[in-house]
Structures are given as structure tokens and as C-alpha cells.
TIBASE-737332 format. One record per residue (C-alpha): residue in three letters; y, x, z. Coordinates in nm, 4 decimals. Each point is the difference from the previous one (the first is absolute). Layout:
    r         y         x         z
  Ala         Y         X         Z
...
This chain:
    r         y         x         z
  Met   -3.5808  -10.7684    2.2813
  Ala    0.1800    0.0656    0.3081
  Arg   -0.1653    0.3617   -0.0008
  Ala    0.1300    0.0703   -0.3443
  Arg    0.3449   -0.0696    0.0999
  Val   -0.0085    0.2222    0.2926
  Leu   -0.1255    0.2845   -0.2202
  Ala    0.2616   -0.0479   -0.2547
  Leu    0.2656    0.0053    0.2781
  Gly   -0.1212    0.3274    0.1214
  Ala   -0.0132    0.1422   -0.3343
  Leu    0.3764   -0.0848   -0.0506
  Leu    0.0941    0.1358    0.3535
  Ala   -0.1628    0.3425   -0.0844
  Leu    0.1546    0.0088   -0.3532
  Ala    0.3458   -0.0807    0.1951
  Ala   -0.0637    0.2904    0.2271
  Cys   -0.0733    0.2256   -0.2952
  Glu    0.3384   -0.0783   -0.1576
  Asp    0.2168    0.0566    0.2972
  Ala   -0.1640    0.3505    0.0748
  Pro    0.2585    0.2918   -0.0940
  Pro   -0.0761    0.2068   -0.2705
  Glu   -0.1759    0.3429    0.0595
  Ala    0.2462    0.3096    0.0151
  Ala    0.0137    0.1857   -0.3357
  Glu   -0.1915    0.3611   -0.0339
  Ala    0.2336    0.2747    0.1762
  Pro    0.1021    0.2868   -0.2634
  Ala   -0.1962    0.3421    0.0437
  Ala    0.2132    0.2093    0.2173
  Ala    0.1422    0.3330   -0.1774
  Pro   -0.1919    0.3302    0.1216
  Ala    0.1711    0.1754    0.2492
  Gly    0.1026    0.3697   -0.0345
  Glu    0.2476    0.2377   -0.1645
  Arg    0.0350   -0.0681   -0.3785
  Leu    0.0976    0.2306   -0.2675
  Thr    0.0969   -0.1090   -0.3747
  Leu   -0.1361    0.2726   -0.2367
  Ala    0.2466    0.1479   -0.2279
  Pro   -0.0004    0.3241   -0.2146
  Val    0.1576    0.2957    0.2189
  Pro    0.0323    0.3576   -0.0937
  Val   -0.2800    0.2402    0.1211
  Pro   -0.0681    0.3613   -0.0312
  Asp   -0.1790    0.0832   -0.3390
  Val   -0.2883    0.2295    0.1415
  Ala   -0.2627    0.1697   -0.2026
  Glu   -0.3194    0.1674    0.1499
  Val   -0.0685    0.3491   -0.1874
  Pro   -0.2359    0.2917    0.0528
  Gly    0.1673    0.3086    0.1308
  Thr   -0.0967    0.3670    0.0778
  Val    0.1473    0.2292    0.2882
  Thr    0.1357    0.3027   -0.1772
  Thr    0.3069    0.2303   -0.0067
  Arg    0.2866    0.0142   -0.2146
  Asp   -0.1051    0.2985   -0.1747
  Met   -0.3909    0.1093   -0.0976
  Ala   -0.0114    0.3638   -0.0860
  Glu   -0.3072    0.1029   -0.1966
  Ala   -0.0835    0.3624    0.0168
  Arg   -0.1851    0.0694   -0.3104
  Ala   -0.1961    0.3046   -0.1434
  Arg    0.1831    0.1833   -0.2774
  Ile   -0.2552    0.2152   -0.1429
  Pro   -0.3686   -0.0612   -0.0867
  Gly   -0.2656    0.1712    0.2207
  Val   -0.1762   -0.0396    0.3453
  Leu    0.1471   -0.1283    0.3146
  Ala   -0.0657    0.3088    0.2219
  Glu    0.2018   -0.1036    0.2848
  Leu    0.1178   -0.3390    0.1454
  Arg    0.2305    0.0711    0.3318
  Val    0.0695   -0.3957    0.1006
  Lys   -0.1753   -0.2827    0.0873
  Glu    0.0979   -0.3839    0.0297
  Gly    0.2720   -0.0355    0.2679
  Asp    0.1363    0.3769   -0.0086
  Arg    0.3806    0.0153   -0.0103
  Val    0.1350    0.2520   -0.2705
  Ala    0.3329    0.1552   -0.0836
  Ala    0.1523   -0.0015   -0.3379
  Gly   -0.1322    0.2931   -0.2182
  Gln   -0.2739    0.0779    0.2537
  Arg   -0.3176    0.1325   -0.1638
  Ile   -0.2973   -0.2571    0.0429
  Ala   -0.2611    0.1213   -0.2512
  Thr   -0.1080    0.2711   -0.2532
  Val   -0.1411   -0.0530   -0.3336
  Val   -0.1596    0.2958   -0.1465
  Asp   -0.0831    0.0545   -0.3604
  Ser   -0.2545    0.2729   -0.0629
  Arg    0.1193    0.0954   -0.3281
  Leu    0.3474    0.1083    0.0897
  Pro   -0.0871    0.3421    0.1734
  Gln   -0.1921    0.0958   -0.3245
  Glu    0.2941   -0.1160   -0.2029
  Thr    0.2717    0.1666    0.2146
  Ala   -0.1995    0.3428    0.0121
  Ala   -0.0121   -0.0099   -0.3837
  Leu    0.3503   -0.0669   -0.0597
  Ala    0.0983    0.2762    0.2644
  Ala   -0.2124    0.2403   -0.2320
  Ala    0.1601   -0.1297   -0.3134
  Ala    0.3427    0.0466    0.1585
  Ala   -0.0569    0.3417    0.1339
  Ala   -0.1198    0.0873   -0.3719
  Ala    0.3004   -0.1477   -0.1360
  Glu    0.2312    0.2075    0.2292
  Ala   -0.1934    0.3292   -0.0924
  Gln    0.1037   -0.1109   -0.3648
  Ala    0.3560   -0.0509    0.0955
  Ala    0.0112    0.3135    0.1857
  Arg   -0.1319    0.1959   -0.3034
  Ala    0.2172   -0.1797   -0.2627
  Lys    0.3087    0.1244    0.2392
  Ala   -0.1190    0.3366    0.0111
  Asp   -0.0220    0.0075   -0.3893
  Leu    0.3365   -0.1577   -0.0239
  Glu    0.1393    0.2828    0.2123
  Arg   -0.1328    0.2799   -0.2355
  Val    0.1167   -0.1661   -0.3126
  Arg    0.3601   -0.0213    0.1404
  Phe   -0.0254    0.3669    0.0906
  Leu   -0.1342    0.1202   -0.3511
  His    0.2617   -0.2568   -0.1499
  Arg    0.2648    0.1583    0.1729
  Glu   -0.1362    0.3362   -0.1265
  Gly    0.0127   -0.1218   -0.3551
  Val   -0.3834   -0.0051   -0.0321
  Tyr   -0.0551   -0.3670   -0.0389
  Ala    0.1797   -0.2609   -0.1791
  Gln    0.1763   -0.2847    0.1184
  Ala   -0.2819   -0.2365   -0.1391
  Lys   -0.2625    0.2134    0.2088
  Leu    0.2271   -0.0960    0.3285
  Asp    0.0349   -0.3500   -0.0762
  Glu   -0.3882   -0.0177   -0.0219
  Ala   -0.0706    0.1587    0.2952
  Leu    0.2926   -0.2381    0.2236
  Ala   -0.1524   -0.3101   -0.1632
  Ala   -0.3645    0.1175    0.0985
  Ala    0.1306    0.0841    0.3615
  Gln    0.1495   -0.3528    0.0132
  Ala   -0.2976   -0.1689   -0.1163
  Ala   -0.2181    0.1958    0.2560
  Glu    0.2407   -0.0939    0.2864
  Ala    0.0073   -0.3851   -0.1141
  Gln   -0.4098    0.0261   -0.0003
  Ala   -0.0012    0.1334    0.3662
  Arg    0.2303   -0.2679    0.1043
  Ala   -0.1950   -0.2951   -0.1284
  Ala   -0.3254    0.1840    0.1585
  Arg    0.1740   -0.0058    0.3406
  Ala    0.1479   -0.3655   -0.0310
  Gln   -0.3801   -0.1267   -0.0999
  Glu   -0.1473    0.2022    0.2954
  Gly    0.2951   -0.1858    0.2197
  Ala   -0.0868   -0.3258   -0.1594
  Val   -0.3593    0.0242    0.1180
  Ala    0.0891    0.0961    0.3380
  Ala    0.2447   -0.2835    0.0265
  Val   -0.3040   -0.2318   -0.1062
  Ala   -0.2164    0.1406    0.2583
  Gly    0.2955   -0.0621    0.2658
  Gln   -0.0071   -0.3727   -0.0933
  Gly   -0.3404   -0.0337    0.1709
  Ala    0.1686   -0.0384    0.2964
  Val    0.0609   -0.3885    0.0720
  Ile    0.3285   -0.0845    0.1526
  Ala    0.1017   -0.2825    0.2331
  Pro    0.2708   -0.1643   -0.2127
  Ala    0.1576   -0.1611    0.3328
  Ala   -0.0141   -0.0148    0.3322
  Gly   -0.2220   -0.2715    0.1836
  Arg   -0.3483   -0.0845    0.1004
  Val   -0.3028    0.0316   -0.2078
  Leu   -0.1285   -0.3216   -0.0730
  Arg   -0.2882    0.1057   -0.2285
  Ala   -0.1595    0.3443   -0.0552
  Asp   -0.3621   -0.0963   -0.1367
  Val   -0.0758    0.2739   -0.2609
  Pro   -0.2331    0.2262    0.2050
  Ala    0.0142    0.3866   -0.0630
  Gly   -0.1989    0.1348   -0.2753
  Ser    0.0548   -0.2813   -0.2302
  Ala    0.1135    0.0691   -0.3364
  Val    0.3387   -0.1424   -0.0996
  Val    0.2182   -0.0153   -0.3058
  Pro    0.3738   -0.0089   -0.0396
  Gly    0.1604   -0.3330    0.1643
  Thr   -0.3008   -0.0697    0.2462
  Val    0.1521   -0.1174    0.3344
  Ile   -0.0994    0.2076    0.2659
  Ala    0.1881   -0.1877    0.2855
  Val    0.2438   -0.2795    0.0176
  Ile    0.2796    0.0320    0.2491
  Thr    0.2137   -0.2681    0.1604
  Ala    0.3701    0.0730    0.0190
  Gly    0.2699   -0.2089    0.1633
  Ala   -0.0014   -0.2790    0.2140
  Pro   -0.2946   -0.2466   -0.0365
  Val    0.0453   -0.3280   -0.1587
  Val   -0.1922   -0.3082   -0.0973
  Arg   -0.0303   -0.0047   -0.3715
  Leu   -0.0435   -0.3529   -0.1685
  Asp   -0.1679   -0.1033   -0.3317
  Leu    0.1715   -0.3094   -0.1082
  Pro   -0.0602   -0.1773   -0.3480
  Glu    0.2700    0.0250   -0.2593
  Ser    0.1204   -0.3451    0.0617
  Leu    0.0549    0.0501    0.3717
  Gly    0.1430    0.3652   -0.0200
  Ala    0.2991   -0.1258   -0.1900
  Arg    0.0960   -0.2169    0.2977
  Val   -0.0257    0.2441    0.2723
  Ala    0.3295    0.1915    0.1148
  Pro    0.0554    0.2769    0.2501
  Gly    0.0311   -0.1385    0.3366
  Ala   -0.2545   -0.2608   -0.0334
  Pro   -0.1920   -0.0747    0.3304
  Val   -0.3578    0.1140    0.0003
  Ser   -0.2765   -0.0907    0.2565
  Val   -0.2799    0.2455   -0.0190
  Ser   -0.3498   -0.1166    0.1608
  Gly   -0.3197    0.2099    0.0231
  Leu    0.1086    0.3191    0.1244
  Ala   -0.2320    0.2013    0.2263
  Gly    0.0864   -0.0359    0.3829
  Leu    0.1552   -0.3506   -0.0423
  Pro   -0.1591   -0.3068    0.1723
  Glu   -0.1749   -0.2308   -0.2470
  Gly    0.2180   -0.2269   -0.1902
  Ala    0.2999    0.2073    0.1414
  Ser    0.2733    0.1490   -0.2385
  Val    0.3112    0.2224   -0.0224
  Glu    0.3222   -0.0628   -0.1599
  Gly    0.2033    0.2134   -0.2589
  Arg    0.1986    0.0132   -0.3147
  Val   -0.0285    0.0679   -0.3406
  Val    0.1705    0.3505   -0.0839
  Met   -0.0998    0.0685   -0.3651
  Arg   -0.0961   -0.1704   -0.3102
  Tyr   -0.1012    0.2423   -0.2396
  Pro    0.1031   -0.0661   -0.3830
  Gly   -0.2390   -0.0807   -0.2659
  Val   -0.3103   -0.1959   -0.0264
  Ala   -0.3454    0.1350   -0.0184
  Ala   -0.3042   -0.2102   -0.1071
  Gly    0.2137   -0.2948    0.0854
  Arg    0.0451    0.1044    0.3401
  Val    0.3277    0.0892    0.2129
  Thr    0.0003    0.2715    0.2954
  Val    0.2227   -0.0692    0.2880
  Asp    0.0366    0.2339    0.3251
  Ala    0.0543   -0.1931    0.3257
  Ser    0.1089    0.1999    0.3051
  Ile   -0.1821   -0.0698    0.3632
  Ala    0.1900    0.1476    0.3000
  Gly   -0.2417    0.2197    0.1947
  Leu   -0.2663   -0.0030   -0.2606
  Asp   -0.2787    0.2714    0.1038
  Pro   -0.0382    0.2680   -0.2858
  Ala   -0.3451   -0.0103    0.1295
  Leu   -0.0627   -0.3129   -0.1847
  Val    0.0649    0.1269   -0.3534
  Gly   -0.2521   -0.1290   -0.2388
  Gln   -0.0621   -0.3509    0.2011
  Arg   -0.0072   -0.3006   -0.1948
  Val    0.1944   -0.2953    0.1352
  Thr    0.1328   -0.3232   -0.0715
  Ala    0.3862   -0.0783   -0.0312
  Arg    0.1954   -0.3196   -0.0331
  Val    0.3128    0.0487   -0.1976
  Thr    0.3243   -0.2399    0.0079
  Leu    0.0728   -0.0700   -0.3531
  Gly    0.3140   -0.2231    0.0782
  Glu   -0.0112   -0.3755    0.0851
  Arg   -0.1236   -0.2888   -0.1864
  Glu   -0.0078   -0.4021    0.0512
  Ala   -0.3070   -0.1353    0.1921
  Leu   -0.1102   -0.2602    0.2596
  Ala   -0.0107    0.1426    0.3308
  Val   -0.0699   -0.1616    0.3536
  Pro    0.0018    0.1333    0.3451
  Ala   -0.3387    0.0763    0.1148
  Arg   -0.0144   -0.2615    0.2836
  Phe   -0.0365   -0.2794   -0.2974
  Val   -0.3365    0.1348   -0.0994
  Ser   -0.2945   -0.0139    0.2149
  Arg   -0.3530    0.1255   -0.1018
  Arg   -0.3484   -0.1625    0.0402
  Tyr   -0.3229    0.1374   -0.1019
  Gly    0.1485    0.2934   -0.1877
  Leu    0.2434   -0.2230   -0.2068
  Ala    0.3896   -0.0745    0.0222
  Phe    0.1328   -0.3532    0.0586
  Ala    0.3434   -0.1520   -0.0054
  Thr    0.0839   -0.3777    0.1416
  Leu    0.1664   -0.1488   -0.3020
  Leu    0.2188   -0.3042    0.0663
  Ala   -0.0748   -0.3061   -0.1722
  Pro    0.2701   -0.1250   -0.2799
  Asp    0.0652   -0.3011    0.2100
  Gly    0.0405    0.2054    0.3340
  Arg   -0.2575   -0.2257    0.1616
  Gly   -0.3032    0.2676    0.0371
  Ala   -0.0972    0.3407   -0.0989
  Arg   -0.2975    0.1828   -0.0929
  Asp   -0.1241    0.3816   -0.0075
  Val   -0.0472    0.1523   -0.3366
  Pro   -0.1736    0.3338   -0.0712
  Val    0.2588    0.2675   -0.0878
  Glu    0.0017    0.3437   -0.1231
  Val    0.2397    0.2484    0.1407
  Arg    0.1228    0.3661    0.0725
  Pro    0.1971    0.1531    0.2560
  Ile    0.3366    0.1299   -0.1195
  Pro    0.0430    0.3402    0.1313
  Gly    0.2696    0.0609    0.2706
  Thr    0.0345   -0.3638    0.0928
  Asp   -0.2170   -0.2780    0.1752
  Arg    0.0211   -0.2197   -0.3162
  Leu   -0.3122   -0.0741   -0.2239
  Glu    0.0507   -0.0322   -0.3982
  Val   -0.1710   -0.2967   -0.1121
  Leu   -0.2026    0.0766   -0.3044
  Ser   -0.1803   -0.3443   -0.0641
  Gly   -0.0544   -0.3295    0.1472
  Leu    0.3867   -0.1222    0.0559
  Arg    0.2928   -0.0282   -0.2230
  Ala    0.3789   -0.0127    0.0395
  Gly    0.1203   -0.3207    0.1695
  Asp   -0.3099   -0.0531    0.2020
  Val    0.0635   -0.0680    0.3894
  Leu   -0.2096    0.1889    0.2639
  Val   -0.0747   -0.0838    0.3651
  Ala   -0.0595    0.2885    0.2281
  Pro   -0.3474   -0.0153    0.1500
  Ala   -0.0772   -0.0474    0.3528
  Ala    0.0440    0.3130    0.1880
  Ser   -0.3877   -0.0083    0.0971
  Gly   -0.0707    0.0179   -0.3510
  Ala   -0.1073    0.3660   -0.1463
  Arg    0.2966    0.1694   -0.1839
  Ala   -0.0316    0.2035   -0.3168
């Protein structure tokens, strides 16, 4: 009995001790992540389109064959410089010498007939003055002489026409410049219109091929960045400006010329990649320091809505030319708050 009382008294003392103990401290709230913060909002960014281009010149002169025949002589090769009017090739038609000879003989016969008719006219005039022939005989002789003279002139004209055609066998450079292509070998059969040589004329430019929807938005003076030029380090580019937008649309494409300072004419014909600025548009953009890369993926640190935590989210970004900012293509939206990652993280 005494033992039970002792145990009960001990239990009561222990319970009183528990009731007098102070309550445990409440759990402390999570600390907000440290670092620079940025609230995403649409901002104006350059609207840039990547299009193919070709190094060329403002004018491309084509030296063509004007008569059918055989290319007997080619005096130039790729890279040669030529002057306007210079003879660069000769086309020979083997039929022309025979035609020329035949027409020359016909012209000589017509001139002989004209000379005879003129002599007959002089005799008839003498006899008409002496009263031997009537006026009708004189008129007949005069008409015959005029007809013979006209036939002689026609024969001489035909002979000259054939000689002129033979002279058109000379292929002339239509403009001064550098020969870009001359790939028809001597001895080849050609027809009128065959391109014997292509000659570049004027300063070199980068000719861009844009879709119709983009071509209407390109204005002279728009910035252009060209990469892929021979002699440039990998990834390097040169800057220029749009100088000409050609009127008209062909097969849904628009042609635009861009001028690049110091462009080497020796690069004519090279294919390049160009980025053309079409204006501005609204987009989400962040400084590059807010994006890090791990395992080939881009991540941004997104602050929780309650501000008590943050998490890394994968994003798709691309550089904005001429700036240190990145355009956000996916993974974030306007109003999101980003926290700059630690300086040790790998940047995009």
C-alpha cells in the first residue's frame, strides 16, 4: 500500500514537470534565396531573320553567241579582267563564206546588167534626140536602167548583210570586269544565245534571297551580319547594310543586295549565311548572366511565388545579335521572377 502511494506521487510530480516545461519554438520560415533578381516583362528586341546569300556584283554581264556555229577561239579564262568591247571569243559558221561568195557573184552580175542598161539608155536618148526613136522607146529604156540599178543595189545589200552576220561571230565583252565563268571549250557547237562567258561588273555585294513575307519588311539601310566568308575565323561575321531591294517577286522570293565594306571580289560566287534585321518586336529577354548551362541544357533559377524558395527550370534561349541578352523562347513567361545563379555556375 505504501509502495503504491509512492509510485502515484512520482507520476504526479513527473506530470507537473511536463506541464511547466516551455513550449517548443515554432519552425523558422525558409530564407529567400540570395542573388540579383529580375522580373520578366516583354521588351523590344531586334527582329532578325537568317537567310542564304551569295557573294556577287551589282551587275552580271553575259557575253553570248550571236550566230550559230563553232566556237573557234576562246581568249579568256576564269579570273581574267576584261574591258568593255574587248573581243573574248570567235564563233565561225562554215556556211557564211560560201553564201558570201555566192552573193558577191550575184552582185557582180547585177552591176553588169545595170551597166548594160545604162549604156542602152544613153543610145536610146541619142537616137530620141535625132528623131529616130519615139518617146515610148526612151521611157522603156529609162525604166529598164532604173530596174537594173535597183537590182544591183539589192544584191550589194544582201552581200553586206551576210558580211555583217559573219562579223557577229565576234563575241564581245559587254562590260568591264572580271570573268567569273568561261566554261564553253573551244570547238564546241553553239547556237544564238549561248553564254560564252559571265563577267562581273561593279563593286561586290552579298545578294540575299528572302521569302516574300520577309522581303516586304526589309528597308534600305537595315543592318546585315554575314558569316561563312572565306578567310574569316570560324563563327566570325562581318557587318553591312542593305543597299537595294529589287522590285517584283519571283517564285515567292525577293532579292536584296547588301553592301559589305572591304569585300574581296575574288569571293564572287561563294555561298554565305546572313542575318537581316527586319525591325523590332516584343519578346522576353534576359541578361546572359541569368542563364546557366549544365549537360548541354540551359537553366534559369525561378523564384517561388511566395518568395521562400527557388528552383531551376529548363529554358530555350537564343542570343540577341549585338547585345549580351538572350531571348527566351520557352520555359518562362511574363511576370516570372528570376534569380541570378551563383558566379561559379556555367553561363549560357
